[in-house]
N, C-alpha and C positions, 0 to 999 in steps of 0.2 A: 504494500500500500504506500502511496506517496501523497503529499500535499503540494498543491500549486498555489503560491501566493501571487496575486495579481494586484498591482497598484495603478490607479488611474486618477489623474487630476483633471477635473471638469472645469470648463470655462464658466465664468460668472454668468448666472442667469440661465444656464442650460441644464440645470439639475433635472427638470421634469423630462425633457427629451432623453437625457442620459438614462433615467430609470426605465423608460419605455424600451429603449434599445437593450439595456441590460437584461430585462425580463425576456426578450426574444432570444438573446444569446443563451441564457440559462435554459430556456425551453428546448433549444436545439441541443445543448450539451447533455441534457438529461436523456436524450434519445441515443446518445453515443455509447457503444459498448465499453464497459469499464468504469463509467461514471458512478460514484457512490453518493456524494453529497456536495452541497455548496452553501456557503454563508457569505453574506455581504455586510460590511461594516463602514461606518462613517468615522473618519479620523476626528477626534474631539478637538485637536489643536489646529487642524486644517479642514474646515467643514466641507470644502469642495473636493477633498481627496476621498476616494473609495478604496477599500481594501477587500479583496475577495479571496476567500480560502476555499479551495475545491479539493475534494478527496477523490483519487482515482485508484483503481485496483493495482495498477503498475505504471511504470514510465511509458510502456508501449501503448497503453490505452490513451494516456495523455498525448503522446506524440501523434497518434492516429487522429485524435480530435484537433490538435493544434494545426496539423497540416491539411485538414479536410477543407473541401470547398465550402461546406456549410459554415465553418468557423470564419474562414476568410470573408465570406459574404456578410456574415453578421458583424464582424469586427470592422469592416469597411464603413459601416454606419456610424461608428464612433468618431471617424476622422474630423468632422466639423465641430464636434462636441468637446474633444479633449485638448488640453493645452500642449501635450506632448504624447509620444507613444507610450502605451502601457508598459510597465515593468513587470517581468515575470521571474519568480524565484522558485526553483524546484527543491522540495524538502523531503527527506526520508527520515523515518524514526531511527534512533540510535539503538 
């Protein structure tokens, strides 16, 4: 099992469109083999930063989703909403 930490900084005033796109991305991810769960957080010190923690069965499941056309299409909708590209960190238990 692995965790994928995704950080996104949203442009001011675009929080509602971001949430709509994020829901569509999550809906698509849930359909991907190996998806276990996902949680979304708002950074208390930076209100326009979102931190998403997703659990996958293994790195291969994540890579299949990350490289999928469905994810590329979904993520492309973030382009006008985010201040910069999302940051992704892959984590494994010790």
